[in-house]
Backbone and ligand atoms as CSV (ligand in chain L), in Angstrom:
chain,resi,resn,atom,element,x,y,z
A,1,MET,N,N,34.055,-11.442,-38.119
A,1,MET,CA,C,33.545,-11.849,-36.797
A,1,MET,C,C,33.950,-10.613,-35.720
A,2,ARG,N,N,35.142,-10.389,-36.007
A,2,ARG,CA,C,35.584,-9.442,-34.841
A,2,ARG,C,C,34.708,-8.165,-35.040
A,3,ALA,N,N,34.646,-7.679,-36.226
A,3,ALA,CA,C,33.858,-6.552,-36.305
A,3,ALA,C,C,32.378,-6.497,-35.762
A,4,PHE,N,N,31.875,-7.762,-35.909
A,4,PHE,CA,C,30.628,-8.098,-35.411
A,4,PHE,C,C,30.473,-7.990,-33.990
A,5,PHE,N,N,31.460,-8.507,-33.180
A,5,PHE,CA,C,31.513,-8.444,-31.782
A,5,PHE,C,C,31.744,-7.001,-31.445
A,6,CYS,N,N,32.539,-6.233,-32.246
A,6,CYS,CA,C,32.906,-4.962,-31.781
A,6,CYS,C,C,31.473,-4.084,-31.883
A,7,THR,N,N,30.788,-4.427,-32.905
A,7,THR,CA,C,29.494,-3.728,-33.152
A,7,THR,C,C,28.661,-3.927,-32.043
A,8,ILE,N,N,28.564,-5.219,-31.507
A,8,ILE,CA,C,27.515,-5.640,-30.466
A,8,ILE,C,C,27.864,-4.789,-29.128
A,9,PHE,N,N,29.278,-4.886,-29.040
A,9,PHE,CA,C,29.938,-4.134,-27.741
A,9,PHE,C,C,29.550,-2.777,-27.588
A,10,ALA,N,N,29.730,-2.020,-28.844
A,10,ALA,CA,C,29.467,-0.801,-29.005
A,10,ALA,C,C,28.127,-0.408,-28.810
A,11,ALA,N,N,27.069,-1.362,-29.359
A,11,ALA,CA,C,25.739,-1.076,-29.198
A,11,ALA,C,C,25.387,-1.237,-27.543
A,12,ALA,N,N,25.843,-2.295,-27.036
A,12,ALA,CA,C,25.668,-2.542,-25.638
A,12,ALA,C,C,26.011,-1.212,-24.693
A,13,LEU,N,N,27.186,-0.672,-25.047
A,13,LEU,CA,C,27.781,0.480,-24.340
A,13,LEU,C,C,26.636,1.648,-24.568
A,14,LEU,N,N,26.319,1.830,-25.737
A,14,LEU,CA,C,25.268,2.927,-26.044
A,14,LEU,C,C,24.004,2.868,-25.363
A,15,VAL,N,N,23.389,1.514,-25.239
A,15,VAL,CA,C,22.395,1.351,-24.572
A,15,VAL,C,C,22.479,1.579,-23.110
A,16,ALA,N,N,23.554,1.155,-22.510
A,16,ALA,CA,C,24.143,1.288,-21.025
A,16,ALA,C,C,23.915,2.673,-20.924
A,17,GLY,N,N,24.674,3.345,-21.733
A,17,GLY,CA,C,25.066,4.917,-21.414
A,17,GLY,C,C,23.708,5.705,-21.472
A,18,CYS,N,N,22.811,5.213,-22.419
A,18,CYS,CA,C,21.578,6.243,-22.570
A,18,CYS,C,C,20.471,5.822,-21.651
A,19,THR,N,N,20.569,4.712,-20.922
A,19,THR,CA,C,19.450,4.173,-20.100
A,19,THR,C,C,19.465,4.867,-18.774
A,20,LYS,N,N,18.330,5.657,-18.605
A,20,LYS,CA,C,18.382,6.350,-17.336
A,20,LYS,C,C,17.333,5.603,-16.513
A,21,THR,N,N,17.757,5.193,-15.464
A,21,THR,CA,C,16.891,4.158,-14.724
A,21,THR,C,C,15.902,4.806,-13.409
A,22,LYS,N,N,16.567,5.746,-12.752
A,22,LYS,CA,C,15.923,6.372,-11.582
A,22,LYS,C,C,14.613,7.122,-11.989
A,23,LEU,N,N,13.474,6.781,-11.480
A,23,LEU,CA,C,12.368,7.718,-11.849
A,23,LEU,C,C,12.015,8.399,-10.749
A,24,SER,N,N,11.395,9.715,-10.887
A,24,SER,CA,C,11.118,10.625,-9.883
A,24,SER,C,C,9.934,10.067,-8.912
A,25,ASP,N,N,10.026,10.353,-7.650
A,25,ASP,CA,C,8.890,9.789,-6.756
A,25,ASP,C,C,7.476,10.272,-7.046
A,26,SER,N,N,7.456,11.449,-7.713
A,26,SER,CA,C,6.082,11.884,-8.052
A,26,SER,C,C,5.590,11.168,-9.122
A,27,ALA,N,N,6.380,10.710,-10.126
A,27,ALA,CA,C,5.945,9.823,-11.171
A,27,ALA,C,C,5.625,8.485,-10.684
A,28,SER,N,N,6.494,7.944,-9.922
A,28,SER,CA,C,6.436,6.474,-9.470
A,28,SER,C,C,5.225,6.306,-8.600
A,29,SER,N,N,4.656,7.361,-7.981
A,29,SER,CA,C,3.650,7.149,-7.037
A,29,SER,C,C,2.189,7.448,-7.669
A,30,LEU,N,N,2.144,7.800,-9.012
A,30,LEU,CA,C,0.833,7.861,-9.777
A,30,LEU,C,C,0.131,6.610,-9.841
A,31,PRO,N,N,-1.281,6.771,-9.892
A,31,PRO,CA,C,-1.976,5.301,-9.930
A,31,PRO,C,C,-1.730,4.754,-11.342
A,32,GLY,N,N,-1.445,5.312,-12.326
A,32,GLY,CA,C,-1.175,4.772,-13.668
A,32,GLY,C,C,-0.067,3.728,-13.576
A,33,ARG,N,N,0.830,3.865,-12.745
A,33,ARG,CA,C,1.890,2.948,-12.739
A,33,ARG,C,C,1.260,1.462,-12.544
A,34,ARG,N,N,0.283,1.407,-11.687
A,34,ARG,CA,C,-0.325,0.080,-11.479
A,34,ARG,C,C,-0.885,-0.483,-12.820
A,35,VAL,N,N,-1.291,0.321,-13.731
A,35,VAL,CA,C,-2.084,0.177,-14.970
A,35,VAL,C,C,-0.770,-0.435,-15.913
A,36,PHE,N,N,0.387,0.305,-15.709
A,36,PHE,CA,C,1.550,0.108,-16.550
A,36,PHE,C,C,1.906,-1.327,-16.226
A,37,GLU,N,N,2.094,-1.786,-14.828
A,37,GLU,CA,C,2.550,-2.890,-14.517
A,37,GLU,C,C,1.535,-4.078,-14.795
A,38,SER,N,N,0.298,-3.864,-14.485
A,38,SER,CA,C,-0.743,-4.867,-14.645
A,38,SER,C,C,-0.785,-5.492,-16.142
A,39,ASN,N,N,-0.483,-4.529,-17.091
A,39,ASN,CA,C,-0.518,-4.914,-18.447
A,39,ASN,C,C,0.741,-5.303,-19.016
A,40,ASN,N,N,1.674,-5.631,-18.169
A,40,ASN,CA,C,2.961,-6.048,-18.522
A,40,ASN,C,C,3.727,-5.163,-19.505
A,41,CYS,N,N,3.400,-3.833,-19.525
A,41,CYS,CA,C,4.282,-2.929,-20.457
A,41,CYS,C,C,5.878,-3.102,-19.950
A,42,THR,N,N,5.931,-3.439,-18.552
A,42,THR,CA,C,7.294,-3.533,-18.029
A,42,THR,C,C,8.135,-4.572,-18.628
A,43,ARG,N,N,7.590,-5.535,-19.143
A,43,ARG,CA,C,8.158,-6.733,-19.858
A,43,ARG,C,C,9.078,-6.273,-20.955
A,44,CYS,N,N,8.576,-5.323,-21.746
A,44,CYS,CA,C,9.442,-4.771,-22.976
A,44,CYS,C,C,9.918,-3.398,-22.532
A,45,HIS,N,N,9.269,-2.617,-21.957
A,45,HIS,CA,C,9.673,-1.183,-21.703
A,45,HIS,C,C,10.508,-0.996,-20.385
A,46,GLY,N,N,10.603,-1.925,-19.719
A,46,GLY,CA,C,11.519,-1.924,-18.280
A,46,GLY,C,C,10.497,-1.474,-17.233
A,47,SER,N,N,11.038,-1.734,-16.008
A,47,SER,CA,C,10.156,-1.629,-14.780
A,47,SER,C,C,9.758,-0.096,-14.745
A,48,ASP,N,N,10.644,0.859,-15.062
A,48,ASP,CA,C,10.415,2.331,-15.224
A,48,ASP,C,C,10.311,2.946,-16.352
A,49,GLY,N,N,9.900,2.197,-17.367
A,49,GLY,CA,C,9.808,2.702,-18.760
A,49,GLY,C,C,11.205,3.136,-19.421
A,50,GLU,N,N,12.276,2.667,-18.899
A,50,GLU,CA,C,13.684,3.061,-19.452
A,50,GLU,C,C,13.969,2.353,-20.598
A,51,GLY,N,N,13.177,1.340,-21.235
A,51,GLY,CA,C,13.489,0.940,-22.479
A,51,GLY,C,C,14.616,-0.187,-22.434
A,52,GLY,N,N,14.932,-0.838,-23.502
A,52,GLY,CA,C,15.906,-1.791,-23.497
A,52,GLY,C,C,16.224,-2.534,-24.901
A,53,MET,N,N,16.388,-3.798,-24.863
A,53,MET,CA,C,16.363,-4.592,-26.041
A,53,MET,C,C,15.281,-4.775,-26.730
A,54,ALA,N,N,14.083,-4.887,-25.909
A,54,ALA,CA,C,12.830,-5.251,-26.630
A,54,ALA,C,C,11.960,-4.179,-27.067
A,55,ALA,N,N,12.121,-2.953,-26.419
A,55,ALA,CA,C,11.219,-1.663,-26.798
A,55,ALA,C,C,11.856,-0.361,-26.444
A,56,PRO,N,N,11.631,0.728,-27.214
A,56,PRO,CA,C,12.220,1.980,-26.939
A,56,PRO,C,C,11.821,2.544,-25.442
A,57,SER,N,N,12.692,3.504,-24.970
A,57,SER,CA,C,12.500,4.125,-23.686
A,57,SER,C,C,11.187,5.030,-23.946
A,58,LEU,N,N,10.461,5.011,-22.775
A,58,LEU,CA,C,9.153,5.854,-22.758
A,58,LEU,C,C,9.469,7.229,-21.942
A,59,ARG,N,N,10.693,7.313,-21.447
A,59,ARG,CA,C,11.013,8.392,-20.526
A,59,ARG,C,C,10.781,9.856,-20.911
A,60,ASP,N,N,10.841,10.054,-22.298
A,60,ASP,CA,C,10.485,11.353,-22.899
A,60,ASP,C,C,9.294,11.310,-23.954
A,61,VAL,N,N,8.406,10.393,-23.712
A,61,VAL,CA,C,7.520,10.221,-24.780
A,61,VAL,C,C,6.508,11.317,-24.855
A,62,SER,N,N,6.438,12.141,-23.599
A,62,SER,CA,C,5.550,13.288,-23.739
A,62,SER,C,C,6.012,14.397,-24.683
A,63,ALA,N,N,7.179,14.263,-25.074
A,63,ALA,CA,C,7.749,15.257,-25.986
A,63,ALA,C,C,7.295,14.735,-27.605
A,64,ARG,N,N,6.977,13.619,-27.719
A,64,ARG,CA,C,6.572,12.968,-28.948
A,64,ARG,C,C,5.198,12.823,-29.251
A,65,LEU,N,N,4.459,12.469,-28.134
A,65,LEU,CA,C,3.042,12.110,-28.324
A,65,LEU,C,C,2.218,12.814,-27.317
A,66,THR,N,N,1.094,13.370,-27.882
A,66,THR,CA,C,0.121,14.157,-26.917
A,66,THR,C,C,-0.605,12.957,-26.113
A,67,LYS,N,N,-1.306,13.353,-25.060
A,67,LYS,CA,C,-2.170,12.426,-24.367
A,67,LYS,C,C,-3.173,11.508,-25.345
A,68,ALA,N,N,-3.715,12.509,-26.087
A,68,ALA,CA,C,-4.840,11.941,-27.012
A,68,ALA,C,C,-4.156,10.732,-28.057
A,69,GLN,N,N,-2.821,11.319,-28.575
A,69,GLN,CA,C,-2.329,10.354,-29.395
A,69,GLN,C,C,-2.001,9.143,-28.772
A,70,LEU,N,N,-1.424,9.251,-27.483
A,70,LEU,CA,C,-1.108,8.069,-26.731
A,70,LEU,C,C,-2.260,7.168,-26.644
A,71,ALA,N,N,-3.364,7.634,-26.279
A,71,ALA,CA,C,-4.665,6.818,-25.999
A,71,ALA,C,C,-4.939,6.054,-27.419
A,72,GLU,N,N,-4.912,6.854,-28.516
A,72,GLU,CA,C,-5.217,6.135,-29.783
A,72,GLU,C,C,-4.148,5.130,-30.112
A,73,TYR,N,N,-2.890,5.460,-29.892
A,73,TYR,CA,C,-1.801,4.455,-30.364
A,73,TYR,C,C,-1.975,3.332,-29.574
A,74,LEU,N,N,-2.214,3.258,-27.982
A,74,LEU,CA,C,-2.375,2.260,-27.374
A,74,LEU,C,C,-3.383,1.130,-27.573
A,75,ARG,N,N,-4.514,1.816,-28.161
A,75,ARG,CA,C,-5.683,0.926,-28.587
A,75,ARG,C,C,-5.302,0.144,-29.839
A,76,ASP,N,N,-4.590,0.705,-30.819
A,76,ASP,CA,C,-4.347,0.117,-32.079
A,76,ASP,C,C,-3.112,0.661,-32.664
A,77,PRO,N,N,-1.873,0.215,-32.181
A,77,PRO,CA,C,-0.636,0.721,-32.709
A,77,PRO,C,C,-0.267,0.401,-34.082
A,78,ASP,N,N,-0.939,-0.702,-34.705
A,78,ASP,CA,C,-0.561,-0.852,-36.297
A,78,ASP,C,C,-1.290,0.274,-36.966
A,79,ALA,N,N,-2.664,0.572,-36.613
A,79,ALA,CA,C,-3.222,1.639,-37.333
A,79,ALA,C,C,-2.516,2.953,-37.410
A,80,PHE,N,N,-2.071,3.144,-36.137
A,80,PHE,CA,C,-1.299,4.531,-35.749
A,80,PHE,C,C,0.004,4.481,-36.699
A,81,ALA,N,N,0.727,3.537,-36.530
A,81,ALA,CA,C,2.012,3.161,-37.195
A,81,ALA,C,C,1.751,3.627,-38.759
A,82,ARG,N,N,0.703,3.134,-39.414
A,82,ARG,CA,C,0.506,3.242,-40.747
A,82,ARG,C,C,0.414,4.746,-41.040
A,83,LYS,N,N,-0.105,5.626,-40.190
A,83,LYS,CA,C,-0.109,7.168,-40.596
A,83,LYS,C,C,1.030,7.873,-40.019
A,84,ASP,N,N,1.639,7.359,-39.036
A,84,ASP,CA,C,2.781,8.092,-38.301
A,84,ASP,C,C,4.267,7.582,-38.916
A,85,GLU,N,N,4.851,8.457,-39.697
A,85,GLU,CA,C,6.102,8.003,-40.328
A,85,GLU,C,C,7.044,7.656,-39.024
A,86,ARG,N,N,7.255,8.357,-38.037
A,86,ARG,CA,C,8.256,8.088,-37.133
A,86,ARG,C,C,8.075,6.731,-36.464
A,87,ILE,N,N,6.806,6.340,-36.018
A,87,ILE,CA,C,6.634,5.051,-35.519
A,87,ILE,C,C,6.566,4.017,-36.488
A,88,GLY,N,N,6.033,4.207,-37.655
A,88,GLY,CA,C,5.987,3.352,-38.844
A,88,GLY,C,C,7.485,2.863,-38.962
A,89,GLY,N,N,8.459,3.838,-39.109
A,89,GLY,CA,C,9.623,3.614,-39.407
A,89,GLY,C,C,10.621,2.837,-38.217
A,90,MET,N,N,9.882,2.475,-37.235
A,90,MET,CA,C,10.628,1.668,-36.145
A,90,MET,C,C,10.447,0.231,-36.515
A,91,ALA,N,N,9.683,-0.235,-37.391
A,91,ALA,CA,C,9.638,-1.521,-37.728
A,91,ALA,C,C,10.810,-2.160,-37.943
A,92,GLY,N,N,11.218,-3.317,-37.448
A,92,GLY,CA,C,12.589,-4.049,-37.555
A,92,GLY,C,C,13.515,-3.655,-36.572
A,93,THR,N,N,13.174,-2.531,-35.900
A,93,THR,CA,C,14.320,-2.120,-34.905
A,93,THR,C,C,14.332,-3.053,-33.513
A,94,TYR,N,N,13.266,-3.534,-33.258
A,94,TYR,CA,C,12.997,-4.434,-32.070
A,94,TYR,C,C,12.334,-5.791,-32.571
A,95,PRO,N,N,12.666,-6.760,-31.616
A,95,PRO,CA,C,12.265,-8.240,-32.118
A,95,PRO,C,C,10.851,-8.360,-32.328
A,96,THR,N,N,9.955,-7.429,-31.804
A,96,THR,CA,C,8.504,-7.610,-31.940
A,96,THR,C,C,8.140,-6.088,-32.039
A,97,ARG,N,N,6.781,-6.188,-32.548
A,97,ARG,CA,C,6.196,-4.854,-32.768
A,97,ARG,C,C,5.370,-4.586,-31.404
A,98,MET,N,N,5.039,-3.302,-31.265
A,98,MET,CA,C,4.126,-3.009,-30.029
A,98,MET,C,C,2.929,-3.545,-30.135
A,99,PRO,N,N,2.309,-4.584,-29.153
A,99,PRO,CA,C,1.040,-5.157,-29.162
A,99,PRO,C,C,-0.081,-4.071,-28.943
A,100,GLY,N,N,-1.319,-4.238,-29.256
A,100,GLY,CA,C,-2.458,-3.328,-29.005
A,100,GLY,C,C,-3.051,-3.790,-27.613
A,101,PHE,N,N,-3.616,-2.750,-27.184
A,101,PHE,CA,C,-4.328,-2.917,-25.785
A,101,PHE,C,C,-5.815,-2.254,-25.938
A,102,PRO,N,N,-6.622,-3.172,-26.510
A,102,PRO,CA,C,-7.926,-2.677,-26.949
A,102,PRO,C,C,-8.774,-2.727,-25.595
A,103,ASN,N,N,-8.521,-3.607,-24.669
A,103,ASN,CA,C,-9.249,-3.963,-23.566
A,103,ASN,C,C,-9.087,-3.054,-22.290
A,104,ILE,N,N,-8.085,-2.306,-22.291
A,104,ILE,CA,C,-8.075,-1.476,-20.991
A,104,ILE,C,C,-9.121,-0.644,-20.880
A,105,ALA,N,N,-9.718,-0.603,-19.670
A,105,ALA,CA,C,-10.892,0.103,-19.373
A,105,ALA,C,C,-10.639,1.644,-19.634
A,106,PRO,N,N,-11.433,2.405,-20.147
A,106,PRO,CA,C,-11.282,3.787,-20.476
A,106,PRO,C,C,-10.626,4.696,-19.343
A,107,ALA,N,N,-11.067,4.210,-18.011
A,107,ALA,CA,C,-10.598,5.196,-16.892
A,107,ALA,C,C,-9.238,4.723,-16.567
A,108,ASP,N,N,-8.786,3.363,-16.755
A,108,ASP,CA,C,-7.546,3.009,-16.557
A,108,ASP,C,C,-6.594,3.668,-17.724
A,109,LEU,N,N,-7.166,3.641,-18.989
A,109,LEU,CA,C,-6.294,4.315,-20.079
A,109,LEU,C,C,-5.849,5.723,-19.648
A,110,ASP,N,N,-6.835,6.295,-19.140
A,110,ASP,CA,C,-6.514,7.803,-18.797
A,110,ASP,C,C,-5.480,7.814,-17.698
A,111,LEU,N,N,-5.533,6.962,-16.797
A,111,LEU,CA,C,-4.407,6.920,-15.756
A,111,LEU,C,C,-3.031,6.655,-16.389
A,112,LEU,N,N,-3.226,5.540,-17.066
A,112,LEU,CA,C,-1.969,5.076,-17.806
A,112,LEU,C,C,-1.237,6.257,-18.692
A,113,VAL,N,N,-2.147,6.859,-19.411
A,113,VAL,CA,C,-1.500,8.087,-20.205
A,113,VAL,C,C,-1.108,9.145,-19.362
A,114,ASP,N,N,-1.709,9.529,-18.240
A,114,ASP,CA,C,-1.229,10.520,-17.206
A,114,ASP,C,C,0.207,9.967,-16.793
A,115,TYR,N,N,0.341,8.715,-16.537
A,115,TYR,CA,C,1.492,8.133,-15.875
A,115,TYR,C,C,2.796,8.291,-17.141
A,116,LEU,N,N,2.306,8.055,-18.230
A,116,LEU,CA,C,3.303,8.064,-19.447
A,116,LEU,C,C,3.802,9.420,-19.595
A,117,HIS,N,N,2.965,10.414,-19.446
A,117,HIS,CA,C,3.260,11.851,-19.470
A,117,HIS,C,C,4.197,12.343,-18.449
A,118,ALA,N,N,4.122,11.554,-17.226
A,118,ALA,CA,C,4.881,12.251,-16.316
A,118,ALA,C,C,6.211,11.472,-16.199
A,119,LEU,N,N,6.472,10.724,-17.052
A,119,LEU,CA,C,7.776,9.910,-17.088
A,119,LEU,C,C,8.815,10.898,-17.791
A,120,ASN,N,N,9.944,11.038,-17.102
A,120,ASN,CA,C,10.903,12.013,-17.660
A,120,ASN,C,C,12.476,11.569,-17.206
L,1,HEC,C1,C,6.032,-7.191,-26.457
L,1,HEC,C2,C,6.695,-6.115,-26.197
L,1,HEC,C3,C,6.021,-4.738,-25.792
L,1,HEC,C4,C,4.862,-4.646,-24.809
L,1,HEC,C5,C,4.332,-5.778,-23.983
L,1,HEC,C6,C,4.640,-3.282,-24.899
L,1,HEC,N1,N,5.293,-2.639,-25.840
L,1,HEC,FE1,FE,5.232,-0.557,-26.181
L,1,HEC,N2,N,6.416,-0.878,-27.739
L,1,HEC,C7,C,6.999,-2.059,-28.214
L,1,HEC,C8,C,7.923,-1.745,-29.357
L,1,HEC,C9,C,8.719,-2.792,-29.921
L,1,HEC,C10,C,7.600,-0.539,-29.629
L,1,HEC,C11,C,8.221,0.343,-30.835
L,1,HEC,C12,C,7.308,0.527,-32.001
L,1,HEC,C13,C,7.268,-0.691,-32.615
L,1,HEC,O1,O,8.354,-1.426,-33.214
L,1,HEC,O2,O,6.101,-1.261,-32.923
L,1,HEC,C14,C,6.695,0.183,-28.744
L,1,HEC,C15,C,6.492,1.460,-28.763
L,1,HEC,C16,C,5.580,2.085,-27.714
L,1,HEC,C17,C,5.371,3.600,-27.581
L,1,HEC,C18,C,5.748,4.663,-28.615
L,1,HEC,C19,C,7.028,5.151,-28.114
L,1,HEC,C20,C,7.558,6.284,-28.931
L,1,HEC,O3,O,8.683,6.766,-28.899
L,1,HEC,O4,O,6.679,6.971,-29.637
L,1,HEC,C21,C,4.568,3.544,-26.324
L,1,HEC,C22,C,4.056,4.911,-26.014
L,1,HEC,C23,C,4.452,2.423,-25.812
L,1,HEC,N3,N,5.089,1.363,-26.637
L,1,HEC,C24,C,3.770,2.173,-24.680
L,1,HEC,C25,C,3.521,0.894,-24.162
L,1,HEC,C26,C,2.619,0.650,-22.977
L,1,HEC,C27,C,1.921,1.717,-22.246
L,1,HEC,C28,C,2.622,-0.847,-22.883
L,1,HEC,C29,C,1.578,-1.516,-22.027
L,1,HEC,C30,C,0.176,-1.058,-21.916
L,1,HEC,C31,C,3.364,-1.338,-23.845
L,1,HEC,N4,N,3.890,-0.293,-24.497
L,1,HEC,C32,C,3.774,-2.639,-23.982
L,1,HEC,C33,C,6.905,-3.173,-27.441
L,1,HEC,C34,C,5.943,-3.587,-26.366
């Protein structure tokens, strides 16, 4: 039991220590932020994409996924996860998987992907 609580405490410290919350003004003023908020990405990824218990941080996602890959992933994360070892390997890390967003209008999806690439 004690080991269990120590593990939880260590994990909480790790999350707190790695969570960067302040977003640059240039990123937070982008129009894609509105798309991020209106689709409730914030519910799992945090108000500034900092991540948390429900989902990973998106703050350096531009280093991992191109804009084209992001657009494809957001439309159908399950299909993407089947062919991408890194994302497929996240299964079980969080309480839910990433939901798909097939209904975001193409223009909004472009804005959203620009916003995601500006997060750092
Ligand atoms: C219900 C919670 C939830 C919501 C809502 C959600 N996500 Fe996710 N997201 C996740 C989880 C969990 C993962 C990790 C992959 C997995 O396990 O499926 C993830 C992964 C991602 C990734 C890949 C990160 C990486 O390191 O490659 C991106 C990009 C992403 N989400 C963007 C978004 C955007 C943009 C929205 C809103 C349109 C959104 N997410 C809404 C839970 C969520």
